[in-house]
C-alpha positions as CSV (number, residue, x, y, z in Angstrom):
1,M,9.1,14.4,18.6
2,V,9.1,15.0,14.8
3,E,6.9,17.4,13.0
4,G,6.7,17.7,9.1
5,H,5.3,16.6,5.8
6,V,4.8,12.9,5.3
7,I,6.2,12.2,1.7
8,S,5.9,8.4,1.7
9,Y,5.0,5.4,3.7
10,L,6.8,2.2,2.5
11,W,8.2,-1.1,3.7
12,Q,11.9,-0.3,3.4
13,D,14.1,-3.4,4.0
14,Q,11.0,-5.2,5.1
15,R,10.3,-2.6,7.8
16,P,7.2,-0.2,7.9
17,T,8.7,3.3,7.4
18,L,7.4,6.9,7.3
19,Q,9.5,9.4,5.4
20,I,9.0,12.8,6.8
21,L,10.3,16.0,5.4
22,S,11.2,18.3,8.2
23,S,13.4,21.4,8.0
24,N,14.4,20.4,4.4
25,E,15.7,17.0,5.7
26,I,14.1,13.6,5.2
27,H,13.7,11.7,8.4
28,K,12.9,7.9,8.3
29,V,10.8,6.7,11.2
30,C,10.6,2.9,11.5
31,L,7.3,2.4,13.1
32,D,8.1,-1.1,14.4
33,E,10.6,0.4,16.8
34,Y,7.9,1.9,18.9
35,S,5.7,0.7,21.7
36,H,3.5,3.7,22.0
37,I,2.7,6.5,19.5
38,S,0.9,9.8,19.4
39,I,0.1,11.5,16.1
40,K,-1.8,14.7,15.2
41,V,-2.6,15.0,11.5
42,D,-3.5,18.0,9.4
43,K,-6.7,17.6,7.3
44,E,-5.0,19.5,4.4
45,R,-3.1,17.3,1.9
46,R,-0.3,18.6,-0.3
47,C,1.8,17.2,-3.2
48,V,4.7,15.0,-1.9
49,G,7.0,16.0,-4.8
50,T,9.3,13.6,-6.7
51,Y,12.0,11.1,-6.0
52,I,14.1,10.5,-9.1
53,D,17.4,8.8,-9.4
54,G,17.8,8.9,-5.7
55,E,17.2,12.7,-5.5
56,Y,14.2,14.1,-3.7
57,R,12.6,17.4,-5.0
58,A,9.8,19.0,-3.2
59,C,6.8,20.1,-5.2
60,P,7.6,23.6,-6.6
61,H,4.1,24.9,-6.1
62,N,3.3,23.1,-2.8
63,S,0.1,22.1,-4.5
64,L,-3.0,21.0,-2.6
65,T,-4.2,17.5,-3.6
66,Q,-7.3,15.5,-2.7
67,S,-7.2,11.7,-3.3
68,T,-3.7,11.6,-4.9
69,D,-0.3,11.9,-3.4
70,R,1.0,14.2,-6.2
71,C,-0.1,17.1,-8.3
72,P,-0.3,16.5,-12.1
73,E,3.0,18.2,-12.7
74,C,4.9,16.0,-10.2
75,T,3.0,12.9,-11.3
76,Y,4.2,13.5,-14.8
77,E,7.8,14.1,-13.6
78,Q,7.8,11.0,-11.4
79,F,6.3,8.5,-13.8
80,F,5.9,9.8,-17.4
81,R,8.6,12.4,-18.2
82,N,10.0,10.2,-21.0
83,C,6.5,9.5,-22.5
84,D,5.5,11.0,-25.8
85,I,1.8,10.4,-25.3
86,L,0.7,11.4,-21.9
87,N,1.2,15.1,-20.8
88,V,0.4,17.2,-17.9
89,E,-2.9,18.3,-19.4
90,H,-4.1,14.8,-19.7
91,L,-3.4,14.3,-16.0
92,K,-5.2,17.5,-15.1
93,Q,-8.2,16.0,-16.9
94,G,-8.0,12.9,-14.8
95,K,-6.5,10.6,-17.4
96,N,-3.8,8.6,-15.7
97,C,-1.9,5.7,-17.4
98,I,-1.2,4.1,-13.9
99,F,-4.9,3.0,-13.9
100,H,-6.1,3.4,-17.4
101,P,-3.3,3.2,-20.1
102,L,-3.9,5.5,-23.0
103,C,-1.9,3.4,-25.3
104,S,-2.9,0.0,-26.7
105,K,-0.9,-3.0,-25.7
106,E,0.4,-3.2,-29.3
107,E,1.6,0.5,-29.2
108,L,3.4,-0.1,-25.9
109,N,5.0,-3.3,-27.1
110,S,6.5,-1.4,-30.0
111,L,7.7,1.6,-28.1
112,K,10.5,-0.3,-26.2
113,K,10.9,2.7,-23.8
114,D,12.1,2.7,-20.2
115,I,8.8,3.9,-18.8
116,L,6.3,2.4,-16.5
117,C,3.8,1.3,-19.0
118,C,6.4,-0.5,-21.1
119,K,7.7,-2.7,-18.3
120,I,6.9,-6.4,-17.9
121,H,4.0,-6.9,-15.5
122,V,2.4,-9.7,-13.7
123,V,-1.2,-10.5,-13.0
124,Y,-1.5,-11.9,-9.5
125,L,-4.1,-13.3,-7.1
126,A,-3.7,-12.3,-3.4
127,V,-5.6,-13.4,-0.2
128,F,-6.5,-11.0,2.6
129,G,-8.0,-13.1,5.3
130,D,-10.7,-14.9,3.5
131,V,-11.1,-12.5,0.6
132,L,-9.3,-13.0,-2.7
133,K,-8.4,-10.1,-5.1
134,I,-6.7,-9.8,-8.4
135,G,-4.2,-7.1,-9.3
136,I,-1.3,-6.2,-11.4
137,T,2.2,-4.8,-10.8
138,Q,5.6,-4.6,-12.3
139,N,7.2,-8.0,-12.3
140,K,10.2,-6.8,-10.3
141,R,7.9,-5.3,-7.6
142,L,5.5,-8.1,-7.0
143,Y,6.9,-9.3,-3.6
144,Q,7.3,-5.7,-2.3
145,R,3.8,-4.8,-3.6
146,M,2.2,-7.7,-1.6
147,I,4.0,-6.6,1.6
148,E,2.9,-3.0,1.0
149,Q,-0.7,-4.1,0.7
150,G,-0.7,-6.4,3.6
151,A,-1.6,-9.7,1.8
152,D,-1.4,-13.0,3.7
153,A,-0.5,-15.0,0.6
154,F,-0.3,-14.6,-3.1
155,V,0.3,-16.5,-6.5
156,P,1.7,-14.9,-9.6
157,V,-0.6,-16.2,-12.3
158,L,0.2,-14.6,-15.7
159,S,3.0,-12.5,-17.2
160,A,2.2,-9.5,-19.6
161,R,4.5,-7.6,-21.9
162,N,3.3,-4.2,-20.7
163,R,0.8,-2.5,-18.3
164,A,-2.0,-2.2,-20.9
165,E,-1.9,-5.9,-21.6
166,A,-1.8,-6.7,-17.9
167,R,-4.8,-4.3,-17.2
168,E,-6.8,-5.8,-20.0
169,I,-6.3,-9.3,-18.6
170,E,-7.0,-8.2,-15.1
171,N,-10.3,-6.3,-16.1
172,T,-11.5,-9.4,-18.0
173,I,-10.8,-11.8,-15.3
174,S,-12.3,-9.6,-12.6
175,K,-15.5,-9.2,-14.7
176,D,-15.8,-12.9,-15.6
177,M,-14.9,-14.3,-12.2
178,G,-16.0,-11.6,-9.8
179,F,-12.6,-11.0,-8.1
180,P,-12.3,-7.5,-6.7
181,Q,-9.5,-5.4,-8.1
182,R,-9.1,-3.0,-5.1
183,M,-9.6,-3.2,-1.3
184,T,-9.9,-0.3,1.0
185,G,-8.1,0.0,4.4
186,N,-11.5,-0.6,6.1
187,E,-12.1,-3.7,4.0
188,I,-8.7,-5.2,4.8
189,C,-9.2,-4.3,8.4
190,N,-12.3,-6.6,8.4
191,T,-10.2,-9.6,7.2
192,L,-7.4,-9.5,9.8
193,T,-8.7,-12.4,11.8
194,N,-10.1,-14.5,9.0
195,Y,-7.0,-16.0,7.6
196,D,-6.9,-19.8,7.4
197,E,-3.8,-21.1,5.7
198,Q,-5.2,-24.3,4.2
199,K,-8.3,-22.6,2.9
200,A,-6.3,-19.8,1.5
201,D,-3.9,-22.1,-0.3
202,S,-6.9,-24.0,-1.8
203,L,-8.6,-20.9,-2.9
204,L,-5.5,-19.3,-4.6
205,L,-4.5,-22.5,-6.4
206,D,-8.1,-23.4,-7.5
207,C,-8.6,-19.9,-8.9
208,A,-5.2,-19.8,-10.6
209,V,-6.0,-23.1,-12.4
210,K,-9.5,-21.9,-13.3
211,I,-7.9,-18.7,-14.9
212,C,-5.5,-20.8,-17.0
213,K,-8.3,-23.1,-18.2
214,S,-10.5,-20.3,-19.2
215,K,-7.7,-18.9,-21.4
216,G,-6.8,-22.3,-22.8
217,L,-3.3,-22.1,-21.4
218,P,-1.1,-24.8,-19.9
219,I,-1.3,-25.1,-16.2
220,P,2.0,-24.5,-14.5
221,N,3.1,-25.8,-11.1
222,F,1.7,-22.8,-9.2
223,K,3.3,-22.1,-5.8
224,V,1.6,-20.1,-3.0
225,I,3.9,-17.5,-1.5
226,K,3.1,-16.9,2.1
227,L,3.5,-13.6,3.9
228,D,1.6,-14.0,7.2
229,N,4.9,-14.3,9.2
230,K,6.5,-11.2,7.5
231,Y,4.7,-8.6,9.5
232,P,5.4,-7.4,13.1
233,M,1.9,-8.5,14.0
234,P,0.6,-10.9,16.7
235,E,-2.4,-13.0,16.2
236,L,-5.6,-11.0,16.8
237,I,-8.7,-12.4,18.5
238,N,-11.0,-9.8,17.1
239,N,-10.9,-7.5,14.1
240,P,-9.9,-3.9,15.2
241,I,-12.2,-0.9,14.9
242,F,-11.2,1.0,11.7
243,T,-10.6,4.7,12.4
244,R,-10.5,7.8,10.3
245,E,-9.6,10.1,13.2
246,M,-7.0,12.9,12.6
247,E,-5.6,12.6,16.1
248,F,-4.8,9.4,17.8
249,K,-2.6,7.8,20.4
250,G,-2.1,4.4,21.8
251,D,0.0,1.3,22.5
252,I,1.2,-0.3,19.2
253,V,-0.1,-3.8,18.7
254,G,1.4,-4.5,15.3
255,I,1.7,-3.3,11.7
256,K,0.4,-5.2,8.6
257,G,0.8,-3.7,5.1
258,R,-0.8,-0.3,5.3
259,L,-2.6,-0.8,8.7
260,L,-1.2,0.3,12.1
261,I,-3.0,-1.7,14.9
262,Y,-3.0,0.1,18.2
263,E,-4.8,0.0,21.7
264,N,-6.2,2.9,23.4
265,Y,-8.3,3.8,26.4
266,G,-9.3,7.3,25.4
267,S,-11.4,6.9,22.2
268,P,-14.9,8.0,22.3
269,Q,-15.8,4.7,20.8
270,C,-14.6,2.9,24.0
271,S,-17.1,1.2,26.1
272,L,-18.6,2.9,29.2
273,D,-16.3,0.9,31.6
274,N,-13.3,2.5,29.9
275,S,-11.8,-0.8,28.8
276,K,-9.0,-0.9,26.3
277,M,-10.1,-1.2,22.7
278,T,-8.1,-2.1,19.5
279,F,-8.1,0.3,16.5
280,A,-6.6,0.2,12.9
281,L,-5.3,3.2,11.1
282,D,-4.6,3.3,7.3
283,L,-1.0,4.7,7.3
284,S,-1.3,5.5,3.5
285,K,-3.7,8.3,4.5
286,L,-1.0,10.1,6.2
287,V,1.0,10.6,3.0
288,G,0.8,14.2,1.8
289,R,-0.2,15.6,5.2
290,N,1.7,17.4,7.9
291,I,1.9,15.5,11.2
292,N,3.1,16.0,14.7
293,M,4.4,12.8,16.1
294,S,5.8,11.5,19.3
295,G,6.2,8.1,20.9
296,E,8.2,5.7,23.0
297,L,10.9,3.4,21.6
298,I,11.0,-0.2,22.4
299,N,14.2,-0.9,24.3
300,H,15.2,-4.5,24.1
301,N,17.8,-4.4,26.9
302,Q,15.9,-2.3,29.5
303,E,12.4,-1.7,30.7
304,D,12.6,2.1,30.2
305,H,11.7,3.7,26.9
306,G,13.1,6.6,25.0
307,S,11.2,9.2,23.1
308,I,11.3,9.9,19.4
309,Y,14.5,12.0,18.7
C-alpha cells in the first residue's frame, strides 16, 4: 500500500507512471505492473510544487488549487522564472502564457531566451478513434505528448518559431476548419472503440494537405505516425463507462494515455444481475490529490500476485 500526494502522472520510458510524494520521498508507481487496483482519492487538490533541473521542491505554501496542478507562485518558478514579461500577479489574474501568450510572435522571436514560449513548436493533427483534433506542443515533445494524450495516430503539419506563432496558427485553423483544440477525458473515452486505421490515415492526410493548400504552402510528403500498438491496452468491444468517482477498485484492463480502463462488480452503475462492467478513469485528475492506493502485481512467472510495497 502507498499513501501520499500525487505530484505527476506521466509516461516515463513509455510506461504509465504515477509519482507520489510520501514521507518526503518520491515513489514511482508503474501502473502497467498491476492486475488489480484500489484507490481512494481526496477531493481536496493542492499544488504539486516544482521540478527544476532534476530537483523536486514541494510547494512552500501547500496551496489549495482548483483546475490547475500548481499555484501561481510554483507555476512561475516552473515555467517562467526567466521571463521578463509574465509575473506572479499576471498568473493570479488568470493570465497564463501556456494557453494565451502575452507576447507577440515578433517579440518572442527577438527575445532568444531559453523559456517555453521562445522554443520551436509544432502544429499537429491527431486522431482519437474517429475524432480529429488540432494542437501545438514543443517540437522535441511531440511524440511524448501524443502518448500522454492517448492519440491513435498523428501527423506533424507545420513548424512555428515560438509558442505565440504556433497558437495563432492553431486558432486560425481550428476556427476555419472546425477542428477541436481540446478533448476531455470523457470525450476520449467515447472514442476508444472507434479507431479504423485506414479511415484515420485518410482523414489525417487529407486534412494536412488541406491546411497547406489554404495557406499557399508546398505540400510535403506527410507521414502518419501510428500509436495504437504503443499502449498496454487490448481491443475493446464497447466503450467503457467514464467515472468521476473518488473511490474505485477493479481489475485493470489496460491504460491508454490518461485513461485507466478497469472492470468492477461493485459499482452502483452495474446492472441488477451484478455482471462485470468496464469503466474509465482520467488519471490526470489524481494529480494534486492525496491518494491511498493498494493493488496486486502481475507476476509473469507464477499465478500468485504480490501487493504494492
